N, C-alpha and C positions, 0 to 999 in steps of 0.2 A: 700698604707697602711696609716691609719690616724696617727699612731705614728711617721711616718717619716716626717710629714709635718713640724715639728719644729726641727727635728733631725739634728745634725751636721755630721751625717754619709753620705758620698757622694760616696766614692769608696771603694770597698772591694777587697783585694788581696786573690786569691784562689790558694792554693798549692794542687796539685793532680798528679796522675800518668800519664806518657806518654804512658801507656798501659791501656786498659779498665778493666783489672781484669777479673776473672772467674765468679764472682757472678753478675747476671743481676741487682741486687739491686744497685750496684755501678754506673752503667751507668744511671739508672733511677734517682738516687740521683743527679748526675752531671747535667743532663738535667733539673731536677726540680729546682735546685739551680740557674742555669743560667737564666731560665725563670723568677724566682722570683726576681732576681736582676734587670732585665730589667723592669718588671712590677712595681717595687718599685722605679724606677727612679735612681737606683744605677749603677755606672760604675763598670766593671770588670777590675781588674789588674791581669795579670797572665803571665806565662812564654813564651807565644807567639807561642806555637806549635799547630799543627793540629791533632796530634795523641792522642789516648787514651782518658782518662777522661778530659785531658786538652782541646782537640779539641771539645769534646761533650759539655763541659761547655760553651766554647766561642761561639760555633755555636748556642747554645740555646739562649744566650744573644742576638746575632745578629738577630736571627729569631723572637725574641719577641720585636725587635726595640730598643735594648739597645746599650750602648757604650762599646767597648772593647779596652783596652790598652794592647798590648803584648810586653814584654821585652825579647829579645832572644840574646844570645851570637852568634857571627859570626860563630863559629865552630859547632853550633847546627842547623844552618839554614836548612841543608839538612837532618840531622838525625831525627829531630823532625818536619820537613815539616812546615815551617812558615805558619801561617794563614794569608794569604795576604788580606783577606777581612776585617781584623781588621781596625777600623778607625784610630788607633794610633799604629803603629808598629815601635818599637825602636830596632835597632840592635846595640849591645854594644860589646866591645872587649873581655870581660871576665865575669866569674861568679860573681866576687865580685861587679862589676859595675851593673850587672843585679839585684842582691839582694838589693843593695843600692837604685836603682831607684824604684824598686817595693815597698820598704819600704816608700820612700818619697812620692809616689803617692797614697798610701793607707791609709785609716782611721782605718781599721780593717783587721784581717787575719782569713781565714777559711782553715782548712786542711781536704780535702776529702781523701778517701783511696789512697794510692800510695806506692811507693817503697822507696829505700834508699835516693834518692834526695828529695822526699817529706818530709821524716823524718828529714833530715838534715836541711831543711829550717824551718820546724816547731820548732825543738829544738833550733835553733839559735834565733828565735823570743822569745821563752820562756826564754832563757838565758838572753836576753837583758831586758825583763820585770823583771826577777828575780834580775838583777843587778841595776834596777832603771833607765835604759837608756830611756825608754818610757813607756807609759801606754795605748797604743793602744790595744784593746782587741784581744785575740787569742782564737779561738774557734775550737774545734775538732768535726767534724761531724761524729759521731760514727755510721756510716751506718752498720747495721747488726753486731754490736759489734766489728767492725774492730779495733778500738783503745783500746779496753779493755786490751790487753796484755801490752800496753805502760802505761796505767793508773795503772795497777798492779805493773809495774816496778817502777813507781813514788812512790807508797805506800811502796814498798820494800826499796827504797832509804831513805824514811822518817824513816822507822823502824830501818834502819841500821845507822842512824845518819848523813847521807850525805845531806839531805835537812832539814835544821834547821828552826824552826818556824819564825825566823827573816828574813829568805831568802826563803820564801815559793814560790813554782812555781805556778803562778796564770794563770788559763785558764778557759774557759767555755767549757761545753760539751753539745751537742744537739743530741738527738737520732732521732729527726724528722727534716727533712729539713725545714718544715714550721716554726719551732721555731728559725731558725738561724738568720734571719734578725731582728726580734723583740729583740732577746737577744743582738745582736751587737749594735743596735740603743740605747738600754737602757744603755749598758756599755759605749759607746762613750760619751753619754750625761752626764753620771755620772762623767767620767773623766774630761770633759769640766767644769763641775760645780766645781770640785776640783782644777781647774786651773792647771792641769797637762800639762807638756810640751810634745809636740809630735815630738821634734827634737832629732834625733839620735846623740849621742856623736861622734864627728869626730874621736876621738882617739880609738873608739871601733872596 
C-alpha cells in the first residue's frame, strides 16, 4: 500500500478468540486481516496460539510471506497449541509479561471478535489510552456488528456520567477489514507528528 511507504507503522498486535466463533464471517475476516498485514509488509504480534481466530490470523500471515511474533505463557502452550511455525515465538512465565511484551513490540492494536480474554486485553489498552499512558491506536474490527454491544455500553457509560469528556475513551472502528491498515497507518503517523510517547508507564 502506498500510504505505508512512509508510515511508522511496522507491527500490529491482534487480539482475537482462541475459538473460531460460529459466524463464518469471523474466520474470513481473520484470514483477510492476516493476508493484508503480510502484503503490506507489517508484522503480526499476537498471543502465540494455533487455535481459533488466533491461529487463522497467524497462518494467513505466514502463508502470505509475512512475519509472526507469538507471545504465549508457559501454562497455555498445550491449551492453545503454540504455533511453532512462527518466526519469533516467545514463551513467558505469566499473562502480565505476555501483555507487556505484546505492548512493547506493537505500534497499534486490533481487536477481532473473541471472548472474555480478548475483551480484557482490549479494555486494558483502552484504559491505558484513556489515562494517557500511550497513544498507540486501538481499533475494533466490527465484523458483522460483533462489537456494537460494547460500543452501546460505552455510550451508556457516557450518558451515566462515568466517561467524562476530559477522559474520553479513544478508539477506532472499522466495519471492513480493508479499512483497518489505512486507518492504523494514519493514526500512528498522526501520533508521531504530535510527538506522543509510545512508552508504557512502568508503574501501570
